[in-house]
Biopython code that builds the backbone (N, CA, C, O; Angstrom):
import numpy as np
from Bio.PDB.StructureBuilder import StructureBuilder

atoms = [
    (1, "UNK", "N", (109.580, 116.406, 119.241)),
    (1, "UNK", "CA", (109.609, 115.369, 118.235)),
    (1, "UNK", "C", (109.788, 116.024, 116.868)),
    (1, "UNK", "O", (109.175, 117.049, 116.570)),
    (2, "UNK", "N", (110.623, 115.425, 116.061)),
    (2, "UNK", "CA", (110.878, 115.937, 114.714)),
    (2, "UNK", "C", (109.680, 115.717, 113.805)),
    (2, "UNK", "O", (108.793, 114.912, 114.087)),
    (3, "UNK", "N", (109.686, 116.459, 112.708)),
    (3, "UNK", "CA", (108.701, 116.219, 111.664)),
    (3, "UNK", "C", (108.959, 114.845, 111.059)),
    (3, "UNK", "O", (110.110, 114.409, 111.016)),
    (4, "UNK", "N", (107.939, 114.158, 110.595)),
    (4, "UNK", "CA", (108.156, 112.865, 109.946)),
    (4, "UNK", "C", (109.108, 113.014, 108.763)),
    (4, "UNK", "O", (109.079, 114.016, 108.048)),
    (5, "UNK", "N", (109.941, 112.013, 108.571)),
    (5, "UNK", "CA", (110.881, 112.008, 107.450)),
    (5, "UNK", "C", (110.362, 111.042, 106.400)),
    (5, "UNK", "O", (110.042, 109.893, 106.705)),
    (6, "UNK", "N", (110.281, 111.507, 105.175)),
    (6, "UNK", "CA", (109.857, 110.629, 104.089)),
    (6, "UNK", "C", (111.067, 109.850, 103.603)),
    (6, "UNK", "O", (112.100, 110.432, 103.276)),
    (7, "UNK", "N", (110.933, 108.535, 103.559)),
    (7, "UNK", "CA", (111.996, 107.668, 103.059)),
    (7, "UNK", "C", (111.397, 106.773, 101.980)),
    (7, "UNK", "O", (110.181, 106.598, 101.909)),
    (8, "UNK", "N", (112.253, 106.216, 101.151)),
    (8, "UNK", "CA", (111.818, 105.363, 100.051)),
    (8, "UNK", "C", (112.418, 103.979, 100.216)),
    (8, "UNK", "O", (113.582, 103.838, 100.590)),
    (9, "UNK", "N", (111.626, 102.968, 99.939)),
    (9, "UNK", "CA", (112.117, 101.594, 99.955)),
    (9, "UNK", "C", (112.794, 101.335, 98.624)),
    (9, "UNK", "O", (112.171, 101.476, 97.571)),
    (10, "UNK", "N", (114.086, 100.950, 98.660)),
    (10, "UNK", "CA", (114.848, 100.689, 97.453)),
    (10, "UNK", "C", (114.417, 99.395, 96.771)),
    (10, "UNK", "O", (113.685, 98.592, 97.350)),
    (11, "UNK", "N", (114.867, 99.204, 95.562)),
    (11, "UNK", "CA", (114.540, 98.003, 94.783)),
    (11, "UNK", "C", (114.925, 96.723, 95.527)),
    (11, "UNK", "O", (114.278, 95.688, 95.371)),
    (12, "UNK", "N", (115.979, 96.803, 96.334)),
    (12, "UNK", "CA", (116.436, 95.631, 97.085)),
    (12, "UNK", "C", (115.793, 95.533, 98.466)),
    (12, "UNK", "O", (116.164, 94.666, 99.257)),
    (13, "UNK", "N", (114.833, 96.414, 98.767)),
    (13, "UNK", "CA", (114.117, 96.376, 100.035)),
    (13, "UNK", "C", (114.771, 97.151, 101.160)),
    (13, "UNK", "O", (114.278, 97.129, 102.287)),
    (14, "UNK", "N", (115.869, 97.835, 100.881)),
    (14, "UNK", "CA", (116.543, 98.584, 101.937)),
    (14, "UNK", "C", (115.929, 99.969, 102.113)),
    (14, "UNK", "O", (115.381, 100.557, 101.181)),
    (15, "UNK", "N", (116.041, 100.464, 103.337)),
    (15, "UNK", "CA", (115.569, 101.799, 103.684)),
    (15, "UNK", "C", (116.693, 102.498, 104.447)),
    (15, "UNK", "O", (117.268, 101.914, 105.365)),
    (16, "UNK", "N", (117.008, 103.718, 104.087)),
    (16, "UNK", "CA", (117.993, 104.520, 104.815)),
    (16, "UNK", "C", (117.251, 105.518, 105.677)),
    (16, "UNK", "O", (116.362, 106.225, 105.203)),
    (17, "UNK", "N", (117.622, 105.573, 106.950)),
    (17, "UNK", "CA", (116.975, 106.492, 107.878)),
    (17, "UNK", "C", (117.883, 107.684, 108.142)),
    (17, "UNK", "O", (119.093, 107.511, 108.287)),
    (18, "UNK", "N", (117.328, 108.890, 108.208)),
    (18, "UNK", "CA", (118.138, 110.076, 108.485)),
    (18, "UNK", "C", (118.842, 109.976, 109.844)),
    (18, "UNK", "O", (118.273, 109.471, 110.812)),
    (19, "UNK", "N", (120.087, 110.464, 109.901)),
    (19, "UNK", "CA", (120.864, 110.413, 111.146)),
    (19, "UNK", "C", (120.153, 111.122, 112.292)),
    (19, "UNK", "O", (120.216, 110.662, 113.432)),
    (20, "UNK", "N", (119.481, 112.230, 112.009)),
    (20, "UNK", "CA", (118.755, 112.954, 113.057)),
    (20, "UNK", "C", (117.660, 112.101, 113.683)),
    (20, "UNK", "O", (117.440, 112.152, 114.893)),
    (21, "UNK", "N", (116.987, 111.333, 112.869)),
    (21, "UNK", "CA", (115.939, 110.452, 113.365)),
    (21, "UNK", "C", (116.534, 109.353, 114.244)),
    (21, "UNK", "O", (115.984, 109.022, 115.295)),
    (22, "UNK", "N", (117.650, 108.796, 113.808)),
    (22, "UNK", "CA", (118.340, 107.780, 114.613)),
    (22, "UNK", "C", (118.779, 108.356, 115.954)),
    (22, "UNK", "O", (118.564, 107.743, 116.999)),
    (23, "UNK", "N", (119.393, 109.534, 115.921)),
    (23, "UNK", "CA", (119.882, 110.164, 117.149)),
    (23, "UNK", "C", (118.737, 110.430, 118.110)),
    (23, "UNK", "O", (118.865, 110.200, 119.313)),
    (24, "UNK", "N", (117.615, 110.916, 117.584)),
    (24, "UNK", "CA", (116.457, 111.203, 118.424)),
    (24, "UNK", "C", (115.935, 109.938, 119.102)),
    (24, "UNK", "O", (115.409, 109.997, 120.213)),
    (25, "UNK", "N", (116.079, 108.803, 118.436)),
    (25, "UNK", "CA", (115.624, 107.525, 118.993)),
    (25, "UNK", "C", (116.688, 106.860, 119.857)),
    (25, "UNK", "O", (116.464, 105.774, 120.391)),
    (26, "UNK", "N", (117.838, 107.502, 119.997)),
    (26, "UNK", "CA", (118.910, 106.923, 120.798)),
    (26, "UNK", "C", (119.672, 105.826, 120.076)),
    (26, "UNK", "O", (120.273, 104.959, 120.710)),
    (27, "UNK", "N", (119.648, 105.864, 118.750)),
    (27, "UNK", "CA", (120.331, 104.877, 117.922)),
    (27, "UNK", "C", (121.453, 105.544, 117.150)),
    (27, "UNK", "O", (121.486, 106.767, 117.013)),
    (28, "UNK", "N", (122.365, 104.739, 116.649)),
    (28, "UNK", "CA", (123.445, 105.250, 115.808)),
    (28, "UNK", "C", (123.751, 104.192, 114.760)),
    (28, "UNK", "O", (123.349, 103.038, 114.907)),
    (29, "UNK", "N", (124.461, 104.575, 113.701)),
    (29, "UNK", "CA", (124.826, 103.570, 112.708)),
    (29, "UNK", "C", (125.531, 102.397, 113.389)),
    (29, "UNK", "O", (126.429, 102.596, 114.207)),
    (30, "UNK", "N", (125.130, 101.200, 113.054)),
    (30, "UNK", "CA", (125.691, 100.001, 113.658)),
    (30, "UNK", "C", (124.882, 99.467, 114.830)),
    (30, "UNK", "O", (125.142, 98.363, 115.308)),
    (31, "UNK", "N", (123.893, 100.244, 115.305)),
    (31, "UNK", "CA", (123.036, 99.766, 116.396)),
    (31, "UNK", "C", (122.259, 98.544, 115.924)),
    (31, "UNK", "O", (121.870, 98.449, 114.760)),
    (32, "UNK", "N", (122.041, 97.611, 116.848)),
    (32, "UNK", "CA", (121.257, 96.417, 116.521)),
    (32, "UNK", "C", (119.793, 96.695, 116.851)),
    (32, "UNK", "O", (119.466, 97.112, 117.963)),
    (33, "UNK", "N", (118.925, 96.463, 115.881)),
    (33, "UNK", "CA", (117.498, 96.667, 116.068)),
    (33, "UNK", "C", (116.748, 95.430, 115.581)),
    (33, "UNK", "O", (117.272, 94.637, 114.800)),
    (34, "UNK", "N", (115.531, 95.283, 116.050)),
    (34, "UNK", "CA", (114.618, 94.271, 115.549)),
    (34, "UNK", "C", (113.527, 94.984, 114.781)),
    (34, "UNK", "O", (113.081, 96.063, 115.173)),
    (35, "UNK", "N", (113.103, 94.382, 113.693)),
    (35, "UNK", "CA", (112.016, 94.937, 112.894)),
    (35, "UNK", "C", (110.929, 93.882, 112.777)),
    (35, "UNK", "O", (111.207, 92.707, 112.534)),
    (36, "UNK", "N", (109.687, 94.318, 112.955)),
    (36, "UNK", "CA", (108.576, 93.395, 112.772)),
    (36, "UNK", "C", (107.357, 94.169, 112.290)),
    (36, "UNK", "O", (107.237, 95.374, 112.513)),
    (37, "UNK", "N", (106.465, 93.461, 111.633)),
    (37, "UNK", "CA", (105.243, 94.060, 111.117)),
    (37, "UNK", "C", (104.105, 93.793, 112.082)),
    (37, "UNK", "O", (103.966, 92.692, 112.614)),
    (38, "UNK", "N", (103.297, 94.812, 112.297)),
    (38, "UNK", "CA", (102.080, 94.624, 113.094)),
    (38, "UNK", "C", (100.945, 94.114, 112.219)),
    (38, "UNK", "O", (99.864, 93.795, 112.713)),
    (39, "UNK", "N", (101.199, 94.038, 110.913)),
    (39, "UNK", "CA", (100.186, 93.525, 109.998)),
    (39, "UNK", "C", (99.147, 94.544, 109.582)),
    (39, "UNK", "O", (98.170, 94.184, 108.924)),
    (40, "UNK", "N", (99.324, 95.794, 109.940)),
    (40, "UNK", "CA", (98.347, 96.834, 109.611)),
    (40, "UNK", "C", (98.983, 97.958, 108.796)),
    (40, "UNK", "O", (98.548, 99.108, 108.857)),
    (41, "UNK", "N", (100.028, 97.603, 108.027)),
    (41, "UNK", "CA", (100.742, 98.611, 107.248)),
    (41, "UNK", "C", (101.796, 99.328, 108.062)),
    (41, "UNK", "O", (102.378, 100.309, 107.601)),
    (42, "UNK", "N", (102.047, 98.845, 109.273)),
    (42, "UNK", "CA", (103.003, 99.474, 110.166)),
    (42, "UNK", "C", (104.165, 98.523, 110.437)),
    (42, "UNK", "O", (103.957, 97.376, 110.833)),
    (43, "UNK", "N", (105.389, 99.005, 110.222)),
    (43, "UNK", "CA", (106.589, 98.253, 110.545)),
    (43, "UNK", "C", (107.214, 98.926, 111.757)),
    (43, "UNK", "O", (107.411, 100.141, 111.766)),
    (44, "UNK", "N", (107.523, 98.145, 112.772)),
    (44, "UNK", "CA", (108.070, 98.654, 114.022)),
    (44, "UNK", "C", (109.561, 98.345, 114.077)),
    (44, "UNK", "O", (109.981, 97.222, 113.797)),
    (45, "UNK", "N", (110.348, 99.336, 114.435)),
    (45, "UNK", "CA", (111.786, 99.161, 114.661)),
    (45, "UNK", "C", (112.053, 99.398, 116.134)),
    (45, "UNK", "O", (111.658, 100.430, 116.677)),
    (46, "UNK", "N", (112.719, 98.456, 116.791)),
    (46, "UNK", "CA", (113.010, 98.582, 118.223)),
    (46, "UNK", "C", (114.467, 98.267, 118.476)),
    (46, "UNK", "O", (115.053, 97.416, 117.806)),
    (47, "UNK", "N", (115.061, 98.962, 119.457)),
    (47, "UNK", "CA", (116.396, 98.562, 119.893)),
    (47, "UNK", "C", (116.308, 97.096, 120.284)),
    (47, "UNK", "O", (115.375, 96.680, 120.971)),
    (48, "UNK", "N", (117.282, 96.321, 119.843)),
    (48, "UNK", "CA", (117.246, 94.880, 120.094)),
    (48, "UNK", "C", (117.086, 94.576, 121.590)),
    (48, "UNK", "O", (116.253, 93.751, 121.966)),
    (49, "UNK", "N", (117.873, 95.231, 122.436)),
    (49, "UNK", "CA", (117.808, 94.942, 123.865)),
    (49, "UNK", "C", (116.457, 95.316, 124.450)),
    (49, "UNK", "O", (115.922, 94.567, 125.267)),
    (50, "UNK", "N", (115.886, 96.459, 124.057)),
    (50, "UNK", "CA", (114.574, 96.867, 124.560)),
    (50, "UNK", "C", (113.505, 95.858, 124.156)),
    (50, "UNK", "O", (112.656, 95.491, 124.968)),
    (51, "UNK", "N", (113.546, 95.411, 122.910)),
    (51, "UNK", "CA", (112.560, 94.447, 122.424)),
    (51, "UNK", "C", (112.689, 93.125, 123.163)),
    (51, "UNK", "O", (111.680, 92.525, 123.534)),
    (52, "UNK", "N", (113.917, 92.662, 123.383)),
    (52, "UNK", "CA", (114.123, 91.400, 124.086)),
    (52, "UNK", "C", (113.678, 91.522, 125.544)),
    (52, "UNK", "O", (113.054, 90.603, 126.074)),
    (53, "UNK", "N", (113.990, 92.638, 126.195)),
    (53, "UNK", "CA", (113.557, 92.852, 127.576)),
    (53, "UNK", "C", (112.037, 92.818, 127.670)),
    (53, "UNK", "O", (111.480, 92.188, 128.568)),
    (54, "UNK", "N", (111.367, 93.496, 126.739)),
    (54, "UNK", "CA", (109.899, 93.526, 126.743)),
    (54, "UNK", "C", (109.329, 92.134, 126.498)),
    (54, "UNK", "O", (108.368, 91.730, 127.151)),
    (55, "UNK", "N", (109.917, 91.405, 125.564)),
    (55, "UNK", "CA", (109.452, 90.064, 125.257)),
    (55, "UNK", "C", (109.566, 89.159, 126.479)),
    (55, "UNK", "O", (108.663, 88.373, 126.764)),
    (56, "UNK", "N", (110.677, 89.275, 127.197)),
    (56, "UNK", "CA", (110.880, 88.456, 128.393)),
    (56, "UNK", "C", (109.940, 88.867, 129.520)),
    (56, "UNK", "O", (109.482, 88.017, 130.284)),
    (57, "UNK", "N", (109.647, 90.167, 129.631)),
    (57, "UNK", "CA", (108.772, 90.658, 130.707)),
    (57, "UNK", "C", (107.301, 90.358, 130.461)),
    (57, "UNK", "O", (106.574, 90.001, 131.388)),
    (58, "UNK", "N", (106.859, 90.504, 129.203)),
    (58, "UNK", "CA", (105.417, 90.398, 128.918)),
    (58, "UNK", "C", (105.058, 89.211, 128.054)),
    (58, "UNK", "O", (103.885, 88.847, 127.972)),
    (59, "UNK", "N", (106.032, 88.596, 127.406)),
    (59, "UNK", "CA", (105.734, 87.481, 126.518)),
    (59, "UNK", "C", (105.304, 87.889, 125.132)),
    (59, "UNK", "O", (104.978, 87.035, 124.307)),
    (60, "UNK", "N", (105.295, 89.199, 124.857)),
    (60, "UNK", "CA", (104.942, 89.662, 123.506)),
    (60, "UNK", "C", (105.613, 90.986, 123.219)),
    (60, "UNK", "O", (105.964, 91.742, 124.124)),
    (61, "UNK", "N", (105.783, 91.250, 121.913)),
    (61, "UNK", "CA", (106.332, 92.531, 121.483)),
    (61, "UNK", "C", (105.179, 93.483, 121.282)),
    (61, "UNK", "O", (104.144, 93.114, 120.726)),
    (62, "UNK", "N", (105.362, 94.727, 121.743)),
    (62, "UNK", "CA", (104.235, 95.625, 121.663)),
    (62, "UNK", "C", (104.429, 96.799, 120.864)),
    (62, "UNK", "O", (103.519, 97.619, 120.741)),
]
sb = StructureBuilder()
sb.init_structure("model")
sb.init_model(0)
sb.init_chain("A")
sb.init_seg("    ")
for serial, (resi, resn, name, xyz) in enumerate(atoms, 1):
    if name == "N":
        sb.init_residue(resn, " ", resi, " ")
    sb.init_atom(name, np.array(xyz, "f"), 0.0, 1.0, " ", f" {name:<3s}", serial, name[0])
structure = sb.get_structure()
């Protein structure tokens, strides 16, 4: 696992993720992801298909 990458939230709310981090997660520019907050200061990013599969299997995102 790579070292954590520090990123900054822009004035417009956008965040750019390093390509190495995307590659390690099996993502690439243009990949569709879902983002949601757990409400504890943590924002989760999931591949859209993985999140939908989990939602259909368990009824909740984890």
